[in-house]
C-alpha positions in Angstrom: 10.6 -34.4 -8.4 6.8 -34.5 -8.1 7.3 -34.5 -4.3 9.5 -31.4 -4.3 6.9 -29.7 -6.7 3.8 -30.5 -4.4 5.7 -29.5 -1.3 6.6 -26.2 -2.7 3.2 -25.3 -3.9 1.8 -26.3 -0.5 4.2 -24.1 1.1 3.9 -21.3 -1.2 0.0 -21.3 -0.8 0.4 -21.2 3.0 2.7 -18.4 3.1 0.4 -16.5 0.8 -2.5 -17.0 3.0 -0.6 -16.1 6.0 0.7 -12.9 4.6 -2.8 -11.9 3.4 -4.3 -12.5 6.8 -1.6 -10.6 8.5 -2.8 -7.5 6.6 -2.4 -5.4 3.4 0.7 -3.3 4.6 3.8 -3.1 2.6 7.2 -4.1 3.9 8.2 -0.6 4.7 5.0 -0.2 6.8 5.5 -3.2 9.1 6.1 -2.9 12.8 9.4 -4.3 13.9 7.9 -7.7 15.2 5.9 -8.0 11.9 9.2 -7.7 10.0 10.9 -10.3 12.1 7.6 -12.7 11.6 7.9 -12.2 7.8 11.8 -13.0 7.8 11.3 -16.1 9.9 8.5 -17.4 8.0 10.4 -17.0 4.8 13.3 -18.9 6.3 11.0 -21.8 7.7 9.3 -22.0 4.4 12.5 -22.4 2.4 14.0 -25.3 4.3 11.4 -28.0 3.8 11.4 -26.8 0.2 15.0 -27.6 -0.2 15.3 -30.7 2.0 12.7 -33.6 1.3 14.2 -35.3 4.4 12.3 -32.8 6.7 8.7 -33.5 7.3 6.3 -31.1 5.7 4.4 -30.7 9.0 7.7 -29.6 10.5 7.9 -26.6 8.1 4.0 -25.9 8.5 3.7 -25.8 12.3 6.4 -23.1 13.0 4.8 -21.1 10.4 1.4 -21.3 11.9 2.9 -20.7 15.4 4.5 -17.4 14.3 1.2 -16.4 12.5 -0.7 -16.9 15.7 1.9 -15.1 17.8 1.6 -12.2 15.3 -2.0 -12.0 15.4 -2.1 -12.3 19.1 0.5 -9.3 19.5 -1.6 -7.3 17.2 -4.7 -8.0 19.2 -2.9 -7.0 22.5 -1.6 -3.7 20.6 -5.0 -2.9 19.7 -6.3 -3.3 23.3 -3.9 -1.8 25.3 -1.8 1.5 24.6 1.0 0.5 27.2 1.5 -2.8 25.5 1.5 -1.1 22.0 4.3 1.1 23.5 6.3 -1.7 24.5 5.7 -3.8 21.4 5.7 -1.3 18.5 7.8 1.5 20.3 6.5 5.2 20.0 7.0 8.1 17.6 10.0 10.3 18.3 10.1 14.1 17.5 13.3 14.8 15.6 12.6 18.5 14.7 10.5 20.7 16.8 9.5 24.2 15.8 12.3 24.3 13.2 15.0 23.1 15.4 16.7 19.7 15.4 16.9 17.6 18.5 20.1 16.3 18.2 20.0 14.1 21.2 17.0 12.2 20.0 19.0 11.6 16.7 21.8 10.1 18.8 19.5 7.9 20.7 17.9 6.4 17.4 21.2 6.4 15.6 19.7 8.5 13.0 22.2 10.6 11.1 21.9 14.0 9.5 22.2 12.6 6.0 19.2 10.4 6.6 17.2 13.3 8.0 17.8 15.6 5.2 17.3 12.9 2.7 13.8 12.2 4.1 12.9 15.9 4.2 13.7 16.2 0.5 11.7 13.1 -0.2 8.8 14.9 1.5 9.4 18.1 -0.6 10.7 20.2 2.4 14.3 20.7 1.7 14.6 23.6 4.1 14.6 22.6 7.8 13.5 26.3 8.7 10.2 25.5 6.9 9.6 22.6 9.3 7.3 22.9 12.3 7.7 19.1 13.4 9.3 16.1 12.0 8.4 12.9 13.7 9.8 9.5 13.2 7.0 7.0 13.4 7.3 3.3 14.7 7.6 1.9 11.3 10.6 4.0 10.4 8.5 6.6 8.4 9.3 10.2 8.7 6.1 12.6 9.1 6.8 16.1 8.3 4.6 19.0 9.1 5.4 22.2 7.6 5.0 25.6 9.4 1.5 27.1 8.7 3.2 29.9 6.5 4.9 27.2 4.5 1.9 24.9 3.9 0.1 24.8 0.4 -3.0 27.0 0.0 -6.2 24.9 0.1 -9.8 25.9 -1.0 -10.9 26.3 2.8 -8.0 29.1 3.4 -9.5 31.0 0.3 -13.2 30.3 1.6 -13.9 28.5 -1.7 -16.6 26.1 -1.7 -16.0 22.8 -3.6 -18.1 20.0 -5.0 -17.9 16.7 -3.9 -15.6 14.4 -5.6 -16.3 10.7 -5.2 -14.2 7.7 -6.5 -14.6 7.1 -10.3 -16.4 3.9 -11.3 -14.5 1.7 -13.8 -16.9 0.5 -16.4 -14.6 -1.3 -18.7 -11.1 -2.7 -18.5 -9.3 -4.3 -21.3 -12.5 -4.7 -23.3 -14.4 -6.4 -20.3 -17.5 -4.6 -18.8 -17.7 -4.5 -15.2 -21.4 -5.1 -14.5 -21.4 -4.4 -10.7 -19.9 -0.9 -11.5 -22.5 -0.4 -14.3 -25.4 -1.0 -11.8 -23.7 1.3 -9.3 -23.5 4.0 -11.9 -27.2 3.1 -13.1 -26.3 2.9 -16.7 -26.7 0.0 -19.2 -25.2 -1.4 -22.3 -27.3 0.9 -24.7 -26.0 3.9 -22.9 -22.4 2.9 -22.9 -22.7 1.9 -26.6 -24.2 5.5 -27.4 -21.3 7.0 -25.4 -18.4 4.9 -27.2 -19.8 6.1 -30.4 -18.9 9.6 -29.5 -15.3 8.4 -29.1 -15.5 6.7 -32.5 -15.3 3.4 -30.8 -18.0 0.9 -32.3 -17.2 -2.2 -29.9 -16.7 -2.4 -26.2 -13.7 -5.0 -26.7 -11.8 -2.2 -28.5 -11.8 -0.2 -25.0 -8.7 -0.4 -22.9 -10.3 1.7 -20.1 -13.5 3.4 -19.4 -14.4 5.0 -16.2 -17.3 7.4 -15.1 -16.4 10.2 -12.5 -18.7 11.7 -9.9 -19.7 14.4 -12.2 -20.9 12.0 -14.9 -17.9 12.7 -17.1 -16.9 9.6 -19.1 -13.3 9.0 -19.7 -12.4 6.5 -22.6 -9.2 5.1 -24.0 -9.0 2.8 -26.9 -6.5 -0.1 -27.1 -3.7 0.6 -29.3 -3.9 -1.1 -32.8 -2.0 -4.3 -33.3 1.3 -3.8 -34.6 1.8 -4.9 -38.2 4.5 -7.2 -39.2 6.8 -5.6 -41.9 8.1 -7.9 -44.5 
């Protein structure tokens, strides 16, 4: 039993490491060859876990080979556009200037129901409002509305806007992030005084405190513990 536990933990750690090294993309964002690698790795890792008669190395080696193959293909795709087209394919226009290209749908075996569903997901239910709809190589549908149907942005109205950076999280679940405190150029005395404005006397009572680029502090206090009813 101990051998099974150790083998499982080793393979689990290896698969997690390989997935991390392959990148941070979600399953829906993987290229076809990357998805194949993920499926094969999961199968190869499961067999040595279940069968102790198979040497552990026999499970580890194919996983490493697949990882190296995936990294190699990624490097080749990065360096050569022609190779990237062969390995990953290329985007396909499904709607052009409000007109559905039915021949492209047939080539990709992409039915109308799928197309309409994806348009609704993108908040563009009316095909007449679409300038271009492009099926990307990872299966995601990119939708470009017609210029008359796009949301108005400040640039359209010639309105000047202020810079908005990422807010700095200062406290999470009662724990102070010293690195972000340094970036924000504030100290514990400042934080304590600010928390008093929210009627909070201790940092450990704070669920979240973040400081935005305008200097505005957002604070949410932890919920009080539930009282047992007798």
